[in-house]
VEXDREN-922931 format. One line per 3 residues: for each residue x, y, z of C-alpha. Coordinates in Angstrom, 3 decimals, padded with zeros to 6 digits, m for minus. Example, Ala and Ser with C-alpha at 12.3 -4.5 7.8 and 13.67 -1.06 7.14 Angstrom:
BEGIN
012.300 m004.500 007.800; 013.670 m001.060 007.140
END
This chain:
BEGIN
m007.880 028.080 m009.607; m006.815 027.550 m013.234; m004.567 024.584 m012.472
m006.675 022.662 m010.015; m010.141 022.357 m008.567; m011.747 022.006 m005.139
m014.941 021.157 m003.305; m016.231 022.125 000.157; m017.357 018.610 001.053
m016.292 014.984 000.694; m017.379 013.063 m002.387; m020.660 011.258 m001.800
m020.161 009.120 m004.948; m017.009 007.526 m006.250; m017.630 009.292 m009.569
m016.994 012.609 m007.777; m013.729 011.472 m006.204; m010.696 013.496 m007.228
m008.250 011.607 m009.399; m004.540 010.897 m009.378; m002.490 008.502 m011.474
000.832 007.774 m013.113; m000.408 005.810 m016.114; m000.139 002.530 m014.195
m001.654 002.959 m010.758; m004.692 005.160 m010.263; m006.405 006.635 m007.217
m009.930 007.970 m006.631; m009.836 010.082 m003.481; m013.155 010.722 m001.711
m011.805 012.969 001.047; m014.026 012.021 003.991; m012.026 012.725 007.185
m013.948 010.112 009.180; m013.576 007.363 006.573; m010.744 008.419 004.319
m011.165 006.024 001.410; m008.865 005.885 m001.618; m009.967 003.527 m004.387
m006.915 001.949 m005.987; m006.861 000.942 m009.654; m004.258 m000.422 m012.059
m004.270 m000.561 m015.854; m003.604 m004.326 m015.862; m006.656 m005.262 m013.809
m008.997 m007.012 m016.236; m011.123 m009.939 m015.133; m010.587 m013.205 m017.076
m014.161 m014.101 m017.999; m013.507 m016.090 m021.185; m011.678 m019.277 m022.025
m008.660 m018.682 m024.309; m010.401 m020.402 m027.224; m013.246 m017.882 m027.016
m010.909 m014.934 m027.551; m009.260 m016.137 m030.752; m010.190 m014.342 m033.977
m012.762 m016.171 m036.115; m011.230 m018.345 m038.836; m013.218 m017.111 m041.811
m010.607 m016.581 m044.521; m011.746 m019.584 m046.584; m015.241 m018.081 m046.848
m014.040 m014.585 m047.750; m014.117 m014.948 m051.575; m017.732 m016.127 m051.483
m018.688 m013.176 m049.255; m016.985 m010.745 m051.632; m018.762 m012.282 m054.619
m022.131 m012.034 m052.890; m021.703 m008.410 m051.774; m020.504 m007.306 m055.207
m023.467 m009.099 m056.755; m025.907 m007.157 m054.578; m026.638 m009.563 m051.725
m026.987 m006.968 m048.972; m027.325 m009.510 m046.163; m024.341 m011.689 m047.070
m022.096 m010.286 m044.331; m024.588 m011.298 m041.674; m023.690 m014.925 m042.395
m019.926 m014.273 m042.287; m019.384 m015.553 m038.775; m018.284 m018.639 m036.893
m021.557 m018.646 m034.969; m020.226 m017.409 m031.660; m022.381 m015.085 m029.529
m021.291 m011.533 m028.857; m018.442 m011.502 m026.349; m017.270 m008.349 m024.657
m013.583 m008.050 m023.948; m012.444 m008.733 m020.407; m013.735 m006.016 m018.055
m011.543 m003.500 m016.269; m012.157 m003.298 m012.517; m010.896 m001.622 m009.325
m008.531 m003.396 m006.939; m009.665 m002.267 m003.456; m009.801 000.814 m001.310
m007.415 001.821 001.414; m009.338 003.115 004.419; m008.102 005.316 007.252
m011.061 005.583 009.601; m011.066 008.011 012.494; m014.560 008.167 014.030
m015.148 011.081 016.347; m018.383 010.299 018.185; m020.130 013.403 019.393
m017.615 015.800 017.840; m019.191 018.759 016.064; m018.972 018.695 012.284
m015.952 020.583 010.987; m015.740 022.049 007.489; m014.008 019.910 004.877
m012.059 021.152 001.909; m010.773 018.755 m000.697; m008.726 019.824 m003.684
m006.476 018.591 m006.460; m003.450 020.472 m007.769; m002.977 019.642 m011.455
000.608 020.911 m011.447; 001.715 018.377 m008.832; m000.929 015.657 m009.054
m001.570 015.925 m005.305; m005.098 015.431 m003.963; m005.603 017.026 m000.545
m008.389 016.771 002.030; m008.410 019.054 005.087; m010.652 019.070 008.143
m009.544 020.938 011.248; m006.026 019.818 012.100; m006.313 016.724 009.937
m004.738 016.826 006.468; m004.419 014.002 003.960; m002.348 014.234 000.779
m002.440 011.596 m001.975; m000.373 011.325 m005.148; 000.691 008.508 m007.443
004.387 008.727 m008.161; 005.441 008.886 m011.781; 009.023 008.276 m010.651
008.577 005.356 m008.245; 005.270 003.794 m009.351; 003.705 003.889 m005.918
000.542 005.400 m004.451; 001.499 007.693 m001.581; m000.847 008.910 001.162
000.480 011.210 003.879; m001.807 012.011 006.819; m001.006 014.590 009.490
m003.142 015.098 012.583; m005.096 011.879 012.034; m006.764 012.049 015.467
m006.460 010.108 018.726; m007.135 006.764 017.054; m007.489 005.477 013.496
m008.165 002.107 011.949; m006.453 001.220 008.676; m007.346 m001.617 006.335
m007.575 m002.690 002.692; m011.179 m003.267 001.654; m012.112 m005.088 m001.557
m015.878 m004.671 m001.057; m016.623 m002.322 m003.941; m019.798 m002.282 m006.065
m020.153 m005.306 m008.318; m017.334 m007.336 m006.773; m017.953 m011.001 m007.613
m019.090 m013.037 m004.660; m016.761 m015.831 m005.814; m013.635 m013.653 m005.609
m011.276 m015.482 m003.248; m009.749 m012.925 m000.891; m007.101 m013.313 001.787
m005.499 m010.731 004.054; m002.257 m010.441 005.953; m000.905 m008.043 008.557
002.674 m007.821 009.813; 003.597 m005.023 012.221; 006.701 m004.077 014.205
008.382 m000.876 015.407; 006.087 001.617 013.690; 006.000 m000.275 010.385
003.071 m002.332 009.193; 002.600 m004.272 005.959; m001.032 m004.837 004.974
m001.622 m007.398 002.241; m004.769 m008.201 000.264; m004.661 m011.214 m002.071
m007.483 m011.772 m004.566; m007.967 m014.718 m006.903; m010.452 m014.529 m009.783
m013.151 m017.218 m009.950; m012.171 m020.239 m012.062; m008.776 m018.782 m012.955
m005.143 m019.086 m011.853; m004.896 m015.299 m012.186; m005.301 m012.813 m009.415
m003.844 m009.676 m007.960; m002.197 m008.617 m004.744; m002.202 m005.237 m003.063
000.382 m004.243 m000.493; 000.420 m001.164 001.709; 003.443 m000.246 003.781
002.119 001.829 006.687; 004.510 003.914 008.790; 003.756 005.943 011.910
005.888 008.511 013.679; 004.704 007.677 017.200; 001.896 005.858 018.934
000.743 002.301 019.500; m000.295 m000.145 016.774; m002.491 m003.189 017.416
m003.865 m005.750 014.989; m007.637 m005.854 014.394; m009.872 m008.291 012.541
m009.526 m006.290 009.294; m006.234 m004.418 009.659; m004.641 m002.339 012.400
m005.630 000.267 014.991; m003.210 003.111 015.655; m003.438 005.279 018.749
m001.499 008.472 019.438; 000.151 008.920 016.036; 000.874 012.411 014.740
001.617 011.346 011.151; 000.916 008.373 008.904; 002.548 007.436 005.611
000.988 004.774 003.380; 002.774 003.409 000.311; 000.594 001.155 m001.861
001.188 m000.995 m004.930; m000.862 m003.547 m006.867; 000.457 m006.497 m008.824
m001.594 m008.706 m011.163; m000.108 m012.182 m011.465; m000.593 m015.905 m011.909
000.227 m018.218 m009.055; 001.904 m016.867 m005.952; 003.573 m013.490 m005.562
006.735 m012.815 m003.587; 005.014 m010.516 m001.117; 008.103 m010.310 001.075
010.094 m009.027 m001.877; 007.357 m006.540 m002.741; 007.295 m005.286 000.843
011.076 m004.882 000.816; 010.808 m002.873 m002.393; 008.366 m000.508 m000.695
010.656 m000.246 002.316; 013.545 000.619 m000.025; 011.630 003.705 m001.100
011.589 004.792 002.532; 015.237 004.019 003.208; 016.548 005.487 m000.049
014.517 006.035 m003.200; 015.896 004.613 m006.452; 018.638 006.903 m007.713
018.872 008.668 m004.337; 021.542 008.594 m001.681; 020.608 006.720 001.497
018.704 008.872 003.971; 018.572 008.698 007.712; 015.826 006.341 008.823
015.447 007.909 012.209; 015.061 011.355 013.648; 015.944 012.626 017.104
013.717 010.926 019.614; 013.270 007.845 017.431; 011.013 006.889 014.525
011.214 007.584 010.812; 011.141 011.181 009.623; 007.955 010.748 007.625
007.882 014.363 006.469; 011.324 013.958 004.901; 010.391 010.686 003.196
007.153 012.167 001.879; 008.934 015.297 000.666; 011.567 013.279 m001.166
009.025 011.033 m002.882; 006.907 014.036 m003.848; 009.875 015.909 m005.294
010.843 012.930 m007.455; 007.285 012.673 m008.730; 006.670 016.353 m009.431
009.928 016.648 m011.356; 008.315 014.421 m014.004; 004.632 015.175 m013.671
004.954 018.932 m013.301; 007.314 019.307 m016.235; 004.903 017.447 m018.500
001.751 019.195 m017.319; 003.182 022.724 m017.623; 004.309 022.465 m021.251
001.013 023.816 m022.594; m001.420 026.253 m020.980; m004.599 028.123 m021.876
m005.441 031.520 m020.354; m008.775 033.070 m021.325; m008.463 036.032 m018.988
m011.243 034.787 m016.741; m012.500 036.683 m013.727; m010.417 035.839 m010.642
m013.508 035.472 m008.480; m014.870 032.812 m010.831; m011.499 031.096 m010.991
m011.704 030.679 m007.218; m015.090 028.903 m007.257; m015.527 025.184 m006.513
m015.779 023.054 m009.635; m019.368 022.062 m008.886; m020.381 025.737 m008.826
m018.383 026.592 m011.916; m020.021 023.764 m013.848; m023.328 025.585 m013.431
m021.863 028.560 m015.324; m021.372 027.084 m018.810; m020.623 030.474 m020.394
m017.809 031.257 m017.974; m014.284 031.474 m019.420; m013.100 030.213 m016.027
m014.969 026.942 m016.607; m013.340 026.455 m019.987; m009.900 027.199 m018.531
m010.446 024.669 m015.772; m011.835 021.942 m018.026; m008.912 022.414 m020.416
m006.491 022.079 m017.512; m008.382 019.145 m015.977; m008.581 017.304 m019.281
m004.856 017.715 m019.770; m004.157 016.583 m016.193; m006.399 013.531 m016.406
m005.026 012.519 m019.808; m001.439 012.675 m018.547; m002.345 010.855 m015.328
m004.064 007.984 m017.147; m001.314 007.367 m019.737; 001.791 005.297 m019.004
001.868 001.561 m019.523; m001.326 002.075 m021.556; m003.191 005.029 m023.022
m006.533 005.968 m021.411; m009.396 003.509 m021.340; m013.030 004.466 m021.772
m012.824 005.429 m018.090; m009.274 006.742 m018.250; m007.460 004.839 m015.502
m010.258 004.872 m012.959; m013.405 003.083 m011.898; m015.088 002.393 m008.584
m017.311 m000.407 m009.889; m016.574 m003.919 m011.134; m019.403 m003.550 m013.672
m017.675 m000.879 m015.741; m019.676 000.171 m018.806; m018.514 m001.407 m022.074
m015.907 m003.329 m020.053; m013.846 m000.170 m019.532; m012.135 m001.195 m022.755
m009.935 000.612 m025.228; m012.426 001.327 m028.015; m010.557 002.250 m031.180
m013.281 003.288 m033.618; m013.644 006.759 m032.037; m013.178 006.861 m028.261
m009.463 006.198 m027.736; m008.737 008.153 m030.903; m010.617 011.217 m029.685
m009.216 011.039 m026.167; m005.605 011.111 m027.401; m006.236 013.714 m030.122
m004.425 016.506 m028.259; m001.344 014.489 m027.312; 000.939 015.638 m030.129
m000.132 019.264 m030.557; m000.473 019.803 m026.798; 002.981 018.306 m026.187
002.273 015.198 m024.158; 004.710 012.664 m025.641; 004.048 010.566 m022.539
000.570 009.903 m023.927; 001.911 009.135 m027.395; 004.424 006.695 m025.920
001.678 004.978 m023.914; m000.337 004.726 m027.122; 002.706 003.213 m028.848
003.024 000.659 m026.033; m000.500 m000.567 m026.698; 000.057 m000.933 m030.442
003.407 m002.670 m030.313; 002.278 m004.942 m027.510; m000.501 m006.302 m029.738
001.156 m006.533 m033.158; 001.374 m010.329 m033.087; m002.370 m010.570 m032.404
m003.119 m008.057 m035.159; m001.284 m010.366 m037.554; m003.461 m013.244 m036.343
m006.563 m011.175 m037.166; m005.379 m010.507 m040.710; m004.642 m014.184 m041.365
m007.720 m015.636 m039.662; m010.396 m013.312 m041.031; m008.938 m012.163 m044.344
m006.264 m014.717 m045.241; m003.815 m011.851 m045.592; m000.402 m010.829 m044.433
m000.006 m007.719 m042.337; m002.138 m006.387 m039.519; m005.778 m005.676 m038.650
m006.565 m003.916 m035.370; m009.598 m004.800 m033.232; m012.293 m002.303 m032.338
m012.230 m003.308 m028.667; m009.300 m004.507 m026.596; m008.763 m005.019 m022.883
m005.123 m003.953 m023.210; m003.710 m007.477 m023.297; m005.411 m009.342 m026.122
m005.381 m007.663 m029.509; m007.515 m010.365 m031.101; m010.773 m009.513 m032.812
m013.491 m011.415 m031.001; m016.073 m008.751 m030.107; m018.557 m008.761 m032.981
m022.152 m009.638 m033.813; m024.673 m009.371 m036.632; m025.521 m005.756 m035.762
m021.914 m004.875 m035.037; m019.742 m006.832 m037.497; m016.620 m005.250 m036.083
m014.468 m008.064 m037.436; m015.042 m006.600 m040.924; m013.553 m003.199 m040.051
m010.142 m002.713 m041.646; m009.504 001.006 m040.959; m008.576 000.684 m037.296
m004.834 000.261 m037.635; m004.505 003.375 m039.783; m006.377 005.517 m037.258
m004.320 004.095 m034.396; m001.081 004.775 m036.235; m002.065 008.403 m036.834
m000.706 009.843 m033.567; 002.623 008.091 m034.113; 002.913 009.556 m037.603
002.003 013.009 m036.285; 004.657 012.656 m033.593; 007.275 011.793 m036.206
006.312 014.897 m038.156; 006.756 017.131 m035.111; 010.231 015.734 m034.494
011.266 015.487 m038.141; 012.431 011.893 m037.657; 010.955 008.589 m038.801
010.740 006.167 m035.895; 011.690 002.747 m037.297; 009.067 001.081 m035.101
006.332 003.152 m036.709; 007.753 002.506 m040.166; 007.673 m001.235 m039.484
003.995 m001.126 m038.478; 003.169 000.944 m041.564; 004.900 m001.626 m043.754
002.817 m004.392 m042.157; m000.364 m002.428 m042.763; 000.595 m001.892 m046.396
001.130 m005.660 m046.787; m002.397 m006.227 m045.543; m003.844 m003.848 m048.110
m001.798 m005.403 m050.908; m003.339 m008.783 m050.100; m006.843 m007.549 m049.321
m007.513 m004.986 m052.066; m007.875 m007.447 m054.939; m011.473 m006.966 m056.069
m012.795 m004.348 m058.459; m016.109 m002.675 m059.145; m017.854 m002.025 m062.466
m015.699 001.086 m063.026; m012.473 m000.887 m062.794; m011.524 000.765 m059.537
m010.700 m001.257 m056.450; m013.708 m002.200 m054.363; m013.159 m002.379 m050.621
m015.193 m005.467 m049.807; m016.314 m006.326 m047.186; m016.470 m002.860 m045.715
m017.913 m001.412 m042.533; m018.585 002.121 m041.277; m018.621 002.127 m037.461
m021.198 001.737 m036.065; m023.727 002.569 m038.757; m025.439 000.792 m041.649
m026.509 002.182 m045.030; m030.022 002.598 m046.311; m030.509 m000.090 m048.914
m027.752 m002.247 m047.505; m026.693 m004.454 m044.634; m024.275 m003.927 m041.808
m021.419 m005.260 m043.883; m021.257 m003.500 m047.257; m018.886 m002.191 m049.943
m016.722 000.935 m050.061; m017.313 002.624 m046.730; m015.762 006.063 m047.073
m013.635 005.601 m043.964; m012.196 002.333 m045.260; m011.279 003.978 m048.566
m009.627 006.920 m046.808; m007.707 004.714 m044.381; m006.401 002.443 m047.129
m005.303 005.360 m049.287; m003.623 007.120 m046.365; m001.846 003.998 m045.114
m000.517 003.052 m048.557; 000.784 006.554 m049.260; 002.300 006.932 m045.801
004.019 003.555 m046.154; 005.247 004.552 m049.621; 006.847 007.672 m048.158
009.074 005.428 m046.014; 009.627 002.534 m048.431; 012.418 001.859 m050.960
011.633 003.261 m054.411; 010.309 000.077 m056.126; 008.028 m000.672 m053.176
006.944 002.959 m052.947; 005.955 003.019 m056.605; 003.875 m000.129 m056.226
002.117 001.111 m053.091; 001.271 004.500 m054.599; m000.108 002.820 m057.703
m002.393 000.696 m055.522; m003.534 003.775 m053.593; m004.331 005.559 m056.855
m006.658 002.737 m057.898; m008.919 003.220 m054.880; m012.290 004.773 m055.699
m012.995 008.485 m055.309; m015.300 009.754 m052.629; m018.962 010.119 m053.542
m021.208 013.140 m053.111; m024.838 012.118 m052.690; m027.974 013.704 m054.122
m028.208 016.060 m051.141; m024.767 017.471 m051.812; m023.204 015.647 m048.856
m020.101 013.521 m048.693; m021.592 010.023 m048.696; m020.773 007.457 m046.031
m020.551 004.710 m048.686; m019.132 005.235 m052.167; m021.171 002.454 m053.773
m024.330 002.606 m055.901; m027.564 001.958 m054.043; m026.192 002.595 m050.562
m027.847 005.603 m048.928; m026.972 007.568 m045.799; m028.468 007.264 m042.329
m027.820 010.671 m040.832; m028.956 010.366 m037.223; m025.890 008.684 m035.796
m023.313 009.426 m033.118; m020.300 008.363 m035.231; m018.850 010.461 m038.061
m016.643 007.784 m039.587; m017.092 009.008 m043.168; m015.543 012.356 m042.244
m012.238 010.658 m041.402; m010.592 012.252 m044.488; m011.426 015.678 m042.979
m010.355 014.911 m039.410; m007.878 013.636 m038.543; m006.406 013.067 m042.022
m006.741 016.593 m043.504; m007.024 014.972 m046.944; m010.223 016.967 m047.466
m009.807 020.625 m046.475; m011.027 024.066 m047.572; m007.687 024.958 m049.181
m006.775 022.030 m051.447; m010.169 020.378 m052.024; m012.821 023.098 m051.599
m015.587 021.189 m053.388; m015.159 018.095 m051.243; m014.845 020.319 m048.179
m018.204 021.848 m049.052; m019.699 018.356 m049.372; m018.177 017.378 m046.029
m019.715 020.489 m044.491; m023.090 019.482 m045.888; m022.654 015.993 m044.396
m021.905 017.595 m041.037; m024.982 019.793 m041.353; m027.204 016.768 m041.973
m025.688 014.612 m039.236; m027.812 014.089 m036.157; m026.575 013.560 m032.624
m028.573 010.341 m032.047; m028.249 009.610 m028.312; m026.158 012.693 m027.438
m023.007 010.710 m026.722; m020.317 013.163 m025.641; m017.831 011.726 m028.127
m020.272 012.417 m030.967; m020.562 016.110 m030.093; m016.813 016.566 m029.747
m016.084 014.613 m032.929; m018.559 016.911 m034.664; m016.686 019.920 m033.308
m013.281 018.637 m034.421; m014.506 018.125 m037.978; m016.190 021.526 m037.975
m012.980 023.200 m036.846; m011.060 021.609 m039.728; m013.700 022.978 m042.087
m013.372 026.469 m040.532; m016.979 026.316 m039.400; m016.808 028.377 m036.218
m020.554 028.243 m035.605; m020.686 024.443 m035.566; m017.517 024.261 m033.492
m019.135 026.597 m030.979; m022.361 024.587 m031.009; m020.539 021.321 m030.304
m018.681 022.914 m027.415; m021.884 024.445 m026.036; m023.702 021.101 m026.109
m021.014 019.526 m023.949; m020.784 022.466 m021.535; m024.560 022.712 m021.051
m025.417 019.012 m021.102; m024.379 018.165 m017.524; m021.640 015.817 m018.710
m019.107 016.565 m015.956; m018.906 015.136 m012.451; m017.609 017.262 m009.586
m014.274 015.508 m010.136; m014.241 017.105 m013.626; m014.133 013.623 m015.080
m016.954 013.273 m017.563; m019.890 011.063 m018.487; m020.860 009.406 m021.738
m024.415 010.774 m021.783; m026.075 013.962 m020.515; m027.091 014.100 m016.887
m023.791 012.545 m015.779; m024.908 009.162 m017.028; m022.137 006.516 m017.333
m018.652 007.455 m016.109; m016.528 007.976 m019.221; m013.396 009.974 m020.118
m014.302 010.934 m023.705; m015.463 014.488 m022.998; m012.847 015.223 m020.352
m009.917 014.114 m022.496; m011.177 015.359 m025.862; m012.235 018.881 m024.916
m008.625 020.202 m024.905; m008.169 018.819 m028.428; m011.247 020.678 m029.658
m010.020 023.977 m028.218; m006.577 023.516 m029.753; m008.064 022.664 m033.176
m010.319 025.726 m033.004; m007.316 027.980 m032.367; m004.328 026.391 m034.143
m003.996 023.712 m036.821; m000.882 022.462 m038.545; 000.318 019.947 m041.099
003.907 019.441 m042.307; 003.297 022.159 m044.902; 000.593 024.416 m043.436
m000.211 026.557 m040.392; m003.756 027.791 m039.754; m004.295 030.392 m037.048
m007.735 030.900 m035.485; m009.614 028.702 m037.993; m012.775 028.449 m035.858
m012.424 030.402 m032.601; m015.464 030.005 m030.338; m017.240 033.264 m029.634
m017.079 032.415 m025.926; m013.287 032.855 m026.219; m012.947 036.416 m027.616
m009.422 036.778 m026.278; m006.797 034.602 m024.679; m003.364 033.056 m024.778
m002.434 029.483 m025.735; 001.202 028.582 m025.158; 003.507 025.659 m025.919
001.723 024.152 m028.929; 003.807 021.840 m031.120; 003.376 022.023 m034.872
003.913 019.247 m037.367; 006.519 021.325 m039.241; 008.833 021.423 m036.236
008.069 024.696 m034.433; 006.666 025.489 m031.024; 004.004 028.163 m031.020
002.518 030.658 m028.576; m000.694 032.371 m029.691; m002.314 035.485 m028.265
m005.575 036.784 m029.696; m008.310 039.365 m029.191; m011.247 040.511 m031.330
m009.045 043.022 m033.124; m005.648 041.326 m033.283; m003.592 038.168 m032.985
000.072 037.401 m032.431; 001.798 034.060 m032.942; 005.399 033.485 m031.901
007.072 030.490 m033.557; 010.301 028.856 m032.411; 011.325 026.373 m035.122
013.836 023.602 m034.558; 014.278 023.008 m038.302; 013.943 024.926 m041.548
010.499 024.965 m043.141; 008.525 026.820 m045.774; 004.829 026.612 m045.117
001.457 027.820 m046.303; 000.153 030.319 m043.734; m003.588 030.855 m043.251
m004.788 033.553 m040.853; m007.917 035.668 m040.408; m006.101 038.271 m042.538
m005.605 035.917 m045.485; m003.067 033.523 m047.002; 000.668 033.723 m047.546
003.956 031.880 m047.348; 006.073 031.688 m044.223; 009.778 030.830 m044.297
011.228 029.533 m041.029; 014.846 028.980 m040.101; 015.915 026.646 m037.319
016.666 028.512 m034.116; 015.283 031.841 m035.355; 012.169 033.080 m033.589
009.482 034.353 m035.946; 006.386 036.418 m035.147; 003.167 036.548 m037.161
000.690 039.234 m036.138; m002.051 041.576 m037.231
END
């Protein structure tokens, strides 16, 4: 089952529930035929736990010159006093909405086998038990959660239940039920404590036959052969027009948007639920299926292993079938969690109100790693969701630059709930308000996307120009060598030996500033471009320490702390490709030494995969393989094939699930606007296979087939290009002509 997974039992934990989503609404499907629960989530659901004044960026610009003077003079603790005195505040936490429940108790009935499955190509989660079958998907076309139940049993009870782990006792909840002629509208209204904000869930429930009666919690349905539930969630202030929302759901039944009206009744009376379900599913799969199928990985796995349940396959870490399925699952989950927003730390899903690290978008590694495959693996839907987040917060990023640094331009926060882009999550040990590299890393996927298409998006160019303005205002201090000193500077989430948390010349900050200024210059008018390039050229060079490693801080007296989960100082290797084995072999060797010395600290999944991505760029197949092996053998994956942050399935987290496809792509194919690298670091566990549909940054689509003795790459360029070609056979030049297929093989 390369493009799906299955289990022979219901999920006992919400973490094992199969997932569906359209980038707005999400569903965790547990698949218990006696209590068929679907946990409903929505990207906008964040709990307002702070007053607005507490989420403003700290106004510290007036004190910035004194901080810079102190750090340059050697006061290693100066940054610890650069604060407005507020305590650490996490961003507003992401939480679930409620669960829909279709309960059909069968007292005394013998236990029947259950099979639950998810089809990645359609996004449909199915649970089967005897004659009962439940199908759930979240429509990418109509933004609605659809559940279709056939053979539900003699009687079922349906309700919306907000009682999920961690729900605040003070949450004000109200319910409504309206039923007539086989149609029922269930409403759940929730108001956050001490806030005008809340959310409302509505489910339109339709039955083909039978009798519906109202219960204390919802409705009881007797004698129905089929049920159709359409569910939406709205977050809002004040009251919501629930009647209008219910009518909008009914319109999907009568005639979906863009569709001709359909007959509401069938012979004998009642709505033809099968026809409605089929129409909604077809509209959804036309979008979801087309996106999912663009890229595929086939490792020639054994068909018997491909047929195994995911939980069994996870216990076979050396199986090519496991790698195929995790690649497919990661791609499916990434697509399903990206729409109005890119994926959170938990993707689009959680079953607990106490989501770790607030279920935030964390931009100093996690979000960046999760979306790393979006461009090469041809998921522009993910890139567009990423763009939505950035452009929706630009005004707040400008506030950060002014308040903290007294500068024009933009500074991105390290944590955001998806609404506020203000920097307010920081402390002495984590002075995240000092980090200036975030916007460059976040802009990276948009720049890569432009390179694949060969067109400069004016929205991206505008953000780059704002970032360049920040650096022009901020990069005003110099060191003893006359070069610019980046001060204050911070390397997430580490500190140097011989220095404090806030320091000078973190390697990542230098790399981000240089990259942003040069990228902005490439899109600027000539006088501006000249000025920006001159500023970039004045930034300091990278430093190689006494152990031959690329140093994390390019400043005298600041030593490296190697046992850390983040690899921020290797940013110029991945994703920037500024340091590589072809153009800068000496620095690449130093970067390799830094990777060799780096520990894994607490075995965070993102640390292992980040390690593997850097290793692949350095053509270090052994370290790429080791990083992959650590994730496959560390018990990071739930039965749902969503992942955990730590080994032993500890802390539900999407980093491993979403990043693993990126690591496999990087190990097999790498591209820049001027270079193609084939099989730079192929894992030994993948001796042969086929990877299809990859997009390159020089404008060609690529299919790659490989074996121990040969490889074959077919390129289909959409524009002319002349590129540097690197293969296991050596180096050469490759000339491509738009519309002319080209094959490279050995």
